[in-house]
N, C-alpha and C positions, 0 to 999 in steps of 0.2 A: 504494499499499500504505500509505503514512504517512497519507493521509487517513482511510482505515478504521479505523487504530489509534487515530488521535485520537478518531473517533466511538465507537468501542467503549469505549476508555479513558474517555471523558467519561461515559458511561452507567455505567460501573463507579464512577466517582467519585461520581456521584449517590447510587447505591446506598449507597455507602459512608458519604457524609455523612448519609443518612437513619438509617442504623444507628448512626453515631456520635453523633448528636443525641439518639437515644432512651437511650443509655448515659451521656450527660454528667452526668445527674443523680446517677450514683452513683460518678462519678470526679472527682478534684481536677483532673485535666489532661486535656483532650482528647487522643484517640488521634491521632498525627500520621498524615498520609498516607504510605502505604507504596507504593514503585514495585512494578511487577510483578515476579515472581521472575525471576532472571537465568536465561539458557538453560543457563549452566555448571551451576547449582545442580541444574537438572532432568536434563540429560544425564549427570550424574555417577552416576545411578541405574544399576544393572545390567541393568534392564529392556531398554534399547534395543539393548544387545549381544547380546541373544538373539533379536531380530528377524531373519528371513530375508528374502531379496530379495522375496518374495511380499507380506510385510506392509509393506516399504519403499516398495513401489509406490504404496500408497495414501498419502494426505496424512494426517498425524498431525492428527486432529481437535482434539485437545486444545492442541496449539501452535498451530494455525490460529485458535482461538478466542481464544486469548491475543494473538495478533498479536506475537509475540516477535521480535526481530531476528534475523537469520541468525547463526550462531554463527560465532566465528574459525575459520579453516581448522585442522583437527586430526583426531584419529582418530575423532571422533564422526561425521565424514562418510562414514567407512567402515564404520559398524556393519553386520554381517551380510554383508560382502562375501565372506568365506570360502566360504559356501554358493553364493553368486553366481558366484565364480571357478570352484568345481569344476564346477558345473552347466554354465556356458558353455564352459569347456574341454573338457568331455566332449561337448557337442553339436557344438562347431567340430570337434573331432578327428574324430568319426564323420562328419561331412559331407563333410570334405575328403579324407578317406581313402576313403570310398564314392565320391565323385565320381572320384577317380583310378582306381578299380578299373573303374568302369563306363566311364570315358574310354579306359583300355587296351583294353577289349573292342570299343569302337566306332570306334576311329580307323582311317583308310584305310592302304594300303600305304606311304604317304608320311609316315605319323605325323600327319596332319592330322585334325582334328575338325570337320565341317560344322556349320552352325547347327542344322537339326533334330537332329542327333545330340547336339549340346551340350545341347539341352532334354531329350532323353530321359535323358542321363547325369545332368543335374540333377535331373530328376524321380525317378529311381531314388535318388539320395542323399538327396533330401527324405523319401522313403517309409522308407529305413532309419533316418535320424535320427530320424523321428517314433516308429518302432517301438521303437527301443533307448534313447531318451533323452527327447525331446521330450514325448511324451504322458504318461509318468508324472510327470514334474517339473511339468508344467503343470497335470496333475489334482491334484497335492499342493498348489501354489500356489494354484490357484482355491479348493480346499477351505479353506485357511488364511484366505483373504481373507473367504470366506462365513462362516467361524466367528468371525472377529475382529468382524464386523458384528451377530452375535447378542448376545442379553442378557446371556448367561453363555458367554463363550468358554471352550472346553476344551482347546485345543491349544496349547502354549507355543512351538513352533517346528517346522522342517522335519522332524528326527529324531522329535520326539514325535508328529508327526502320522502317520507312517507305519505303525506298529502299530495305532493306532486305526482307520484306513482298512483296514488289512487285516482286523482283527477285525469290523469292521461291514459292510463291502461286499465283502470278499474281493479276488480278482485284478482283478475288473472295476472296482473303486474306482479303480486306477491307470491304467486305460484308458478312463476316462469321456470322452466325446467324441473316440474315435479316429478316427472317419471325417472330422469337419471339421477336426480338428488335422493329420491326414495330408494332407488335400487342401490345406490352408494351406501346410504344411510343403514339400510337394512343387511347389507353385506358386511358393513363396519361392526354393527352391534353383534350379528350372528358369530362373525369371526373373533372379535374381541372376547365376548363372553365365553365361547366355546374354549378358545386358547387359555383364557384365565382360569376357567374352572379345571381345565385339564391338568395344567401345571401346578395349580393349587392342590388338587387331590394327589399329584405326584409328590409333591413336596411333603404334604401332610402324611403320606404313608411312611415317611422317614422320622416322624416325630412320635411322641410317646401318646397314647390315647386320650383323647380329650385335649391334647394340648394344641393351641393355636399358634399359627404362624405370627412371628414379629412384625413390626412395621417395616424392617430392612427387607425381610422376605417378600412380603407382599408388595413392596414398591418395585422389587426386582422382577416379580412375576408379572405385574401390571405393565411394566416397560417391555418386558418381552412379548406380552400380547399386543402392544402397541405397534412394536416393531413387525410382527406377522401380518398385523391389520393393514399397514401401509402398503406393503408389496403385493397383499393379495387384492386390494381394493382400489389401488392407485388407477388403473385404467378406467374405472367407473368415476372416480374423482375427476380425472382429465376431461371426460366427456361431459359431466355435470358443469364444470366451469365453462367450458365451450358453449354449451346450450343455454347458459344464463346470460350469456352476453347480449348486448342490445341488438346486435345484427344477426342473432343465430337463427332466426325463424327465415330470413332471406338467405343467409349463407348455407345452412345444412338442411333446413326443414324439419327434421326429426332427429331423434337420438341415434337411430339406426344408420341413418345417411351420414351422420356427424362421424360415427365410429368408422363406417366404410372410407369417407374421405381421409380421415387421419391415415388410415391404414395404407391406403393406396398412394396418397400425396407425401406423406411425411415420414412413413415407416413405422413399424411395430414398436419401437423403442420410445417413440413419441408419447406412447401411453403412460410411460412410467416417467415422463418429464416432471420436474418438481417433487420428486419423491424425497429428495434429501432434506428439504426444509420441513415437509410434512413429517418426516421421520423423526426429527429433532423434537417438533412439537408433540407428537403423538406418543413417543416414547416416555417424555416428562410427564405429560398430561395423565397419560394411562396409569403410571405409576403413583401420581398423587391422588387421582380420583379414586382407584380401587382402596389406596391406603386410607383415605378418608371415609369411603364407604364402610369398610370393614370395621374401623374405629366408631364410627356413628352407630353401627349395629350393636357393638358392645355397650355402648351408652344407652341406647334404647332398651336393650335386654335388661340393664340395670334399673332404669326407670320405670319399666313396664314389663315385668317378666312373663305375666300371662297374656300379654298383647291384647289387652282389652281396649286400650285408647289408642296404641301407635301401632 
Protein backbone atom coordinates (compact mmCIF):
# COMPACT_ATOMS: atom_id res chain seq x y z
CA UNK A 1 0.00 0.00 0.00
CA UNK A 2 2.89 2.37 0.83
CA UNK A 3 4.33 1.87 -2.64
CA UNK A 4 1.11 2.88 -4.32
CA UNK A 5 0.81 5.86 -2.00
CA UNK A 6 4.28 7.09 -2.89
CA UNK A 7 3.59 6.68 -6.62
CA UNK A 8 0.29 8.54 -6.50
CA UNK A 9 1.68 11.15 -4.13
CA UNK A 10 4.62 11.65 -6.50
CA UNK A 11 2.24 12.29 -9.36
CA UNK A 12 0.33 14.76 -7.22
CA UNK A 13 3.58 16.58 -6.40
CA UNK A 14 4.49 16.84 -10.09
CA UNK A 15 1.10 18.33 -10.90
CA UNK A 16 1.43 20.68 -7.95
CA UNK A 17 4.92 21.78 -9.01
CA UNK A 18 3.64 22.60 -12.48
CA UNK A 19 0.82 24.73 -11.09
CA UNK A 20 3.21 26.33 -8.58
CA UNK A 21 5.75 27.33 -11.25
CA UNK A 22 3.00 28.94 -13.34
CA UNK A 23 1.90 31.05 -10.41
CA UNK A 24 5.36 32.03 -9.13
CA UNK A 25 5.50 35.07 -11.40
CA UNK A 26 2.70 36.68 -9.40
CA UNK A 27 3.87 35.64 -5.98
CA UNK A 28 6.78 36.85 -3.91
CA UNK A 29 7.19 33.49 -2.23
CA UNK A 30 6.49 30.05 -3.63
CA UNK A 31 3.65 28.13 -2.16
CA UNK A 32 4.95 25.42 0.16
CA UNK A 33 4.05 21.83 -0.44
CA UNK A 34 1.04 20.79 1.58
CA UNK A 35 0.62 17.24 2.87
CA UNK A 36 -2.52 15.31 2.03
CA UNK A 37 -5.45 16.28 4.25
CA UNK A 38 -5.66 14.27 7.43
CA UNK A 39 -8.29 11.59 7.79
CA UNK A 40 -9.54 13.27 10.94
CA UNK A 41 -10.43 16.45 9.11
CA UNK A 42 -12.33 14.49 6.46
CA UNK A 43 -14.09 12.15 8.86
CA UNK A 44 -15.26 15.02 11.06
CA UNK A 45 -17.85 15.80 8.40
CA UNK A 46 -21.34 14.57 9.29
CA UNK A 47 -21.66 12.77 5.93
CA UNK A 48 -20.02 9.43 6.96
CA UNK A 49 -22.35 9.11 9.92
CA UNK A 50 -25.31 9.08 7.55
CA UNK A 51 -24.02 6.13 5.55
CA UNK A 52 -25.77 2.80 6.11
CA UNK A 53 -24.26 -0.65 6.06
CA UNK A 54 -24.99 -0.91 2.31
CA UNK A 55 -22.78 2.02 1.35
CA UNK A 56 -20.14 1.07 3.88
CA UNK A 57 -19.83 -2.27 2.06
CA UNK A 58 -18.27 -0.42 -0.89
CA UNK A 59 -14.81 1.10 -0.74
CA UNK A 60 -14.81 4.86 -0.31
CA UNK A 61 -13.37 5.78 -3.70
CA UNK A 62 -12.35 9.26 -2.61
CA UNK A 63 -10.30 7.96 0.30
CA UNK A 64 -8.88 5.19 -1.88
CA UNK A 65 -7.65 7.68 -4.45
CA UNK A 66 -5.96 9.76 -1.79
CA UNK A 67 -4.40 6.65 -0.21
CA UNK A 68 -4.82 8.07 3.25
CA UNK A 69 -3.55 6.08 6.23
CA UNK A 70 -5.99 4.11 8.34
CA UNK A 71 -7.61 6.28 11.01
CA UNK A 72 -6.91 5.71 14.68
CA UNK A 73 -9.40 3.42 16.34
CA UNK A 74 -12.48 5.40 17.29
CA UNK A 75 -16.13 6.07 16.60
CA UNK A 76 -15.53 6.61 12.87
CA UNK A 77 -14.90 2.86 12.58
CA UNK A 78 -18.53 2.30 13.58
CA UNK A 79 -20.21 4.83 11.30
CA UNK A 80 -23.57 3.46 10.15
CA UNK A 81 -23.46 0.52 12.55
CA UNK A 82 -26.87 1.29 14.09
CA UNK A 83 -28.73 0.21 10.96
CA UNK A 84 -26.43 -2.79 10.60
CA UNK A 85 -27.04 -3.90 14.19
CA UNK A 86 -30.82 -3.56 13.90
CA UNK A 87 -30.94 -5.40 10.57
CA UNK A 88 -28.65 -8.25 11.63
CA UNK A 89 -30.38 -8.64 14.99
CA UNK A 90 -33.76 -8.93 13.25
CA UNK A 91 -32.44 -11.46 10.71
CA UNK A 92 -30.65 -13.59 13.30
CA UNK A 93 -33.63 -13.51 15.64
CA UNK A 94 -36.05 -14.64 12.93
CA UNK A 95 -33.60 -17.30 11.73
CA UNK A 96 -33.09 -18.97 15.11
CA UNK A 97 -36.70 -18.67 16.27
CA UNK A 98 -37.90 -20.16 12.98
CA UNK A 99 -35.33 -22.95 13.15
CA UNK A 100 -36.37 -23.86 16.71
CA UNK A 101 -40.04 -23.93 15.69
CA UNK A 102 -39.39 -26.20 12.70
CA UNK A 103 -37.03 -28.29 14.80
CA UNK A 104 -39.75 -28.85 17.43
CA UNK A 105 -42.06 -30.13 14.70
CA UNK A 106 -39.47 -32.51 13.22
CA UNK A 107 -37.78 -34.13 16.25
CA UNK A 108 -38.46 -37.80 16.95
CA UNK A 109 -39.97 -39.26 20.13
CA UNK A 110 -36.57 -39.07 21.86
CA UNK A 111 -36.13 -35.39 21.01
CA UNK A 112 -33.42 -36.07 18.43
CA UNK A 113 -33.17 -34.40 15.04
CA UNK A 114 -31.70 -36.45 12.21
CA UNK A 115 -29.47 -34.99 9.51
CA UNK A 116 -32.10 -34.81 6.77
CA UNK A 117 -34.60 -33.25 9.18
CA UNK A 118 -31.99 -30.70 10.22
CA UNK A 119 -31.65 -29.75 6.55
CA UNK A 120 -35.43 -29.34 6.26
CA UNK A 121 -35.62 -27.23 9.44
CA UNK A 122 -32.74 -25.05 8.25
CA UNK A 123 -34.31 -24.71 4.81
CA UNK A 124 -37.61 -23.57 6.37
CA UNK A 125 -35.78 -21.11 8.62
CA UNK A 126 -34.02 -19.63 5.60
CA UNK A 127 -37.26 -19.18 3.65
CA UNK A 128 -38.93 -17.51 6.64
CA UNK A 129 -35.94 -15.23 7.21
CA UNK A 130 -35.83 -14.25 3.55
CA UNK A 131 -39.52 -13.40 3.40
CA UNK A 132 -39.67 -11.36 6.61
CA UNK A 133 -36.28 -9.66 6.73
CA UNK A 134 -33.53 -10.50 4.25
CA UNK A 135 -35.10 -9.76 0.86
CA UNK A 136 -36.48 -6.31 1.84
CA UNK A 137 -33.24 -5.18 3.48
CA UNK A 138 -31.06 -6.61 0.70
CA UNK A 139 -33.21 -4.93 -1.95
CA UNK A 140 -32.85 -1.56 -0.22
CA UNK A 141 -29.11 -2.09 0.29
CA UNK A 142 -28.50 -3.01 -3.35
CA UNK A 143 -30.59 -0.05 -4.53
CA UNK A 144 -28.52 2.27 -2.34
CA UNK A 145 -25.27 0.91 -3.78
CA UNK A 146 -26.53 1.32 -7.37
CA UNK A 147 -27.77 4.83 -6.58
CA UNK A 148 -24.42 5.79 -5.10
CA UNK A 149 -22.69 4.75 -8.35
CA UNK A 150 -24.95 7.01 -10.43
CA UNK A 151 -23.92 10.49 -11.59
CA UNK A 152 -26.48 12.16 -9.32
CA UNK A 153 -27.25 10.04 -6.23
CA UNK A 154 -30.72 10.73 -4.83
CA UNK A 155 -30.84 8.59 -1.70
CA UNK A 156 -29.17 9.81 1.48
CA UNK A 157 -29.54 6.61 3.46
CA UNK A 158 -31.56 3.56 4.38
CA UNK A 159 -34.62 5.34 5.80
CA UNK A 160 -34.60 7.95 3.02
CA UNK A 161 -34.55 5.21 0.38
CA UNK A 162 -37.67 3.41 1.69
CA UNK A 163 -40.32 5.96 0.61
CA UNK A 164 -38.56 6.53 -2.73
CA UNK A 165 -38.58 2.82 -3.54
CA UNK A 166 -42.20 2.49 -2.39
CA UNK A 167 -43.30 5.44 -4.54
CA UNK A 168 -41.43 4.46 -7.69
CA UNK A 169 -41.61 0.65 -7.65
CA UNK A 170 -44.29 -0.20 -5.10
CA UNK A 171 -44.21 -3.29 -2.90
CA UNK A 172 -42.34 -5.25 -5.59
CA UNK A 173 -39.41 -2.89 -5.13
CA UNK A 174 -38.74 -4.40 -1.71
CA UNK A 175 -38.89 -7.97 -3.02
CA UNK A 176 -36.74 -7.58 -6.10
CA UNK A 177 -34.70 -10.75 -6.49
CA UNK A 178 -36.92 -12.66 -4.06
CA UNK A 179 -36.38 -16.05 -5.70
CA UNK A 180 -32.55 -16.04 -5.76
CA UNK A 181 -32.40 -14.38 -2.33
CA UNK A 182 -34.71 -16.99 -0.83
CA UNK A 183 -32.80 -19.81 -2.54
CA UNK A 184 -29.53 -18.45 -1.17
CA UNK A 185 -30.93 -17.88 2.31
CA UNK A 186 -32.55 -21.30 2.46
CA UNK A 187 -29.30 -22.91 1.31
CA UNK A 188 -27.36 -20.77 3.80
CA UNK A 189 -29.47 -21.81 6.76
CA UNK A 190 -29.74 -25.46 5.73
CA UNK A 191 -25.97 -25.73 5.24
CA UNK A 192 -25.04 -23.72 8.32
CA UNK A 193 -27.36 -25.46 10.78
CA UNK A 194 -26.60 -28.91 9.38
CA UNK A 195 -22.82 -28.34 9.50
CA UNK A 196 -23.01 -26.81 12.97
CA UNK A 197 -25.13 -29.62 14.44
CA UNK A 198 -22.93 -32.26 12.80
CA UNK A 199 -19.66 -30.87 14.18
CA UNK A 200 -21.27 -30.09 17.53
CA UNK A 201 -22.44 -33.69 17.96
CA UNK A 202 -19.02 -34.93 16.88
CA UNK A 203 -17.26 -32.69 19.42
CA UNK A 204 -19.69 -33.58 22.22
CA UNK A 205 -19.00 -37.28 21.62
CA UNK A 206 -15.52 -36.64 23.06
CA UNK A 207 -16.80 -34.89 26.19
CA UNK A 208 -18.19 -36.36 29.40
CA UNK A 209 -21.94 -37.20 29.39
CA UNK A 210 -24.00 -34.09 30.08
CA UNK A 211 -21.02 -31.77 29.61
CA UNK A 212 -21.48 -28.93 27.15
CA UNK A 213 -18.93 -27.38 24.88
CA UNK A 214 -17.24 -24.21 26.07
CA UNK A 215 -17.40 -20.85 24.33
CA UNK A 216 -14.13 -21.42 22.46
CA UNK A 217 -15.28 -24.76 21.06
CA UNK A 218 -18.67 -23.35 20.08
CA UNK A 219 -17.03 -20.39 18.35
CA UNK A 220 -14.69 -22.68 16.40
CA UNK A 221 -17.54 -24.92 15.26
CA UNK A 222 -19.68 -21.93 14.30
CA UNK A 223 -16.78 -20.47 12.29
CA UNK A 224 -16.23 -23.80 10.53
CA UNK A 225 -19.92 -23.96 9.66
CA UNK A 226 -19.63 -20.43 8.23
CA UNK A 227 -16.66 -21.44 6.09
CA UNK A 228 -18.55 -24.40 4.60
CA UNK A 229 -21.62 -22.22 4.03
CA UNK A 230 -19.67 -19.68 1.98
CA UNK A 231 -18.30 -22.08 -0.60
CA UNK A 232 -21.51 -24.10 -0.88
CA UNK A 233 -23.78 -21.09 -1.39
CA UNK A 234 -21.56 -18.47 -3.06
CA UNK A 235 -22.96 -19.13 -6.59
CA UNK A 236 -26.45 -18.38 -5.30
CA UNK A 237 -25.17 -15.23 -3.62
CA UNK A 238 -23.60 -14.05 -6.90
CA UNK A 239 -26.84 -14.60 -8.81
CA UNK A 240 -28.83 -12.90 -6.04
CA UNK A 241 -26.65 -9.80 -6.15
CA UNK A 242 -26.89 -9.55 -9.94
CA UNK A 243 -30.68 -9.96 -9.89
CA UNK A 244 -31.15 -7.20 -7.29
CA UNK A 245 -29.40 -4.57 -9.38
CA UNK A 246 -31.50 -1.83 -10.92
CA UNK A 247 -30.91 -3.05 -14.50
CA UNK A 248 -31.36 -6.76 -13.69
CA UNK A 249 -34.75 -7.15 -15.39
CA UNK A 250 -33.50 -5.66 -18.62
CA UNK A 251 -30.08 -7.32 -18.54
CA UNK A 252 -30.95 -10.85 -17.40
CA UNK A 253 -34.73 -11.26 -17.25
CA UNK A 254 -34.76 -14.00 -14.62
CA UNK A 255 -32.43 -15.92 -12.33
CA UNK A 256 -31.98 -18.86 -14.68
CA UNK A 257 -30.95 -16.60 -17.58
CA UNK A 258 -28.66 -14.72 -15.23
CA UNK A 259 -26.86 -17.95 -14.26
CA UNK A 260 -26.64 -19.02 -17.91
CA UNK A 261 -25.23 -15.65 -18.98
CA UNK A 262 -22.60 -15.66 -16.23
CA UNK A 263 -21.54 -19.20 -17.13
CA UNK A 264 -21.28 -18.54 -20.89
CA UNK A 265 -19.78 -15.05 -20.86
CA UNK A 266 -17.71 -14.91 -17.66
CA UNK A 267 -16.87 -18.51 -16.78
CA UNK A 268 -17.75 -20.82 -13.94
CA UNK A 269 -15.27 -19.28 -11.49
CA UNK A 270 -17.24 -16.02 -11.58
CA UNK A 271 -19.89 -17.71 -9.44
CA UNK A 272 -17.35 -17.71 -6.59
CA UNK A 273 -16.22 -14.13 -7.08
CA UNK A 274 -16.33 -12.19 -3.83
CA UNK A 275 -16.06 -15.34 -1.73
CA UNK A 276 -13.08 -14.18 0.33
CA UNK A 277 -14.68 -11.02 1.81
CA UNK A 278 -17.84 -13.00 2.52
CA UNK A 279 -15.71 -15.77 4.04
CA UNK A 280 -14.17 -13.41 6.58
CA UNK A 281 -17.58 -12.07 7.53
CA UNK A 282 -19.40 -15.39 7.82
CA UNK A 283 -16.64 -17.20 9.71
CA UNK A 284 -16.53 -14.50 12.39
CA UNK A 285 -20.28 -13.90 12.48
CA UNK A 286 -20.97 -17.66 12.51
CA UNK A 287 -18.73 -18.14 15.51
CA UNK A 288 -20.19 -15.17 17.37
CA UNK A 289 -23.85 -15.90 16.59
CA UNK A 290 -23.74 -19.57 17.57
CA UNK A 291 -21.75 -18.79 20.72
CA UNK A 292 -24.31 -16.15 21.72
CA UNK A 293 -27.18 -18.50 20.84
CA UNK A 294 -25.86 -21.31 23.04
CA UNK A 295 -25.17 -18.93 25.94
CA UNK A 296 -28.63 -17.37 25.73
CA UNK A 297 -30.13 -20.88 25.75
CA UNK A 298 -28.28 -21.55 29.02
CA UNK A 299 -29.61 -18.33 30.54
CA UNK A 300 -33.17 -19.10 29.43
CA UNK A 301 -32.96 -22.57 30.96
CA UNK A 302 -31.93 -21.03 34.27
CA UNK A 303 -34.62 -18.35 34.17
CA UNK A 304 -37.43 -20.66 32.99
CA UNK A 305 -36.38 -24.32 33.38
CA UNK A 306 -39.90 -25.61 32.66
CA UNK A 307 -40.20 -23.51 29.48
CA UNK A 308 -43.53 -22.06 30.55
CA UNK A 309 -42.82 -18.48 29.53
CA UNK A 310 -39.78 -18.54 27.24
